[in-house]
N, C-alpha and C positions, 0 to 999 in steps of 0.2 A: 553549636557554629555556631559564629555571628559574624559582621564583617570583617574581623581583623581576621580573621584566621580556626581553629578547632584545635583547645589544650597547647603545647607548644607548638602549635605549628603556625606561621603566622605568614599573611598576604605580602609576598614581596621579598619575605626570604628568597637566596641562591639553591640551587637543588644541593650542593655541597650541606650547608645547614640546612632544607629539608631532610636530605638524609639523616644529617647528627640527631635531630627533635624529633624522629620516629622509631633507631634507633637502628634500619634497615639501611642496606641499598637498593637502589630503582628497578624496577622494569619497567621499558616500553611496553607500549600497548603496540598490536601489528598493527594495527591502523595508519599508525604515525612514525613506524620506523624509517620514515627516507625524512619526516620533518628537520626542517633548521630551527627554523623559530620558534614551534610549537611545538609543543610533544604531552602525552596523556603516557602518565608513567603512575605505576603502582608499586607497595613495596612488597620486595620480597620475602620478608619473613613481616608477622605479625597483622595486622585488620588491613584482608582486602576487599573490604567493601564501601573503601574510601577509596576516591579515585583525585588527582593532581594534576591540575592544567599547569605547565612553562612555559609562558610563553618570554623570549629570548634570554631565556635559562635562571627567569624568576620567578615565583610560583602566583598565580594569578589567581587559581582558581580551586577548591577544591567541592567534593563531589559526595551526593550521598547518596549507596546503597544497602544503606540496613535500617533496620526497625530499633532501635538502640538509641542513634544518634541524635537530637530534636536541637532544634535552634536557641538563644536563649528565652524565648517565648513559649518553649513548649512544643512546639511544630515539629513534626516529624514525618514519615512515610504512612500513608495511606489516611491522616488526618483527614476531616470532612472541610471545603471551598470555606464554608463557614467561620469556620474555625478560626483560618487563616484570616479572612476577616475581619474578624473579633478577635485579635492578637496584634494586628497591623490597620487599626480603622482611620481610613481618609489616606491609607500613607501607601497604596498598594495601585500600581498600573494594571489591569485587566485585559490582556488582547487575545486574541483565537491562539492557538496551538498552531503551530506553519504545517504538521500534519493530522491532529486530530480534530480541529476547533471546524465546528465553533462551539461541540459539546465540551474539548479540548481547551484549557488555557493558559496561561501565563501569567503568575499571578507576579509580578514585580514590585520588590523592596527597593528603594535604592535609600541609603546614607546620607545624612541630611545638606553634605558639600556634594552630592552626587555622585563621589567619586569611586565607591564601594557601591555591591549589592546582593540581594540573595533574589533567590528566582523558584518558585515553583512551578514549578508544569502537574497539570490534571487530569483526571479523566474520568468517567462518571462521576461530578463534582464529587472527586479524594487527588490527595496528593501522589504523582506516583514517580515522581524525582525531586532531588530538590538542591542547590549546587549555590556558591558565596564565592566573591569573589570581585574582582577588579569590576567596572560597571560596563569596560568595554566586554570579557569574560566570560561576563553571563549573558551578553546577549550574541553567543557562539553555539546557533541552535542541535552542532554535530561533533560538539569537541573540538578539535583542527580543522577538520576538513570543512 
């Protein structure tokens, strides 16, 4: 996972391009069934441990929910906070998690131009979720809601 995407999936691509890159049609999550400008989707075939946020029909964020997918620096689920800090020294903004803070944290990494980023959610000093996308999309703490 990088600021730009994951494998052939690129931040900014259209829904149709995302379906082509994944080789599968997409299914909306129930929580966003009525959404018009934002929707969370999964591939109908293939890896359902990845979810994709579309904003106004364009891919804005990729969420990881498996222990196989890593960042370019080798960070994945269950990584210690210390490993995230060591992988991105001086580049992370640390804030309390909205629901589990102050123990739970958001470790947010932005691209040099600030337009894209990656956020690691932690609990008990370990990564519990992570995602990458536009600076705006990674700030949404409950997906599209």
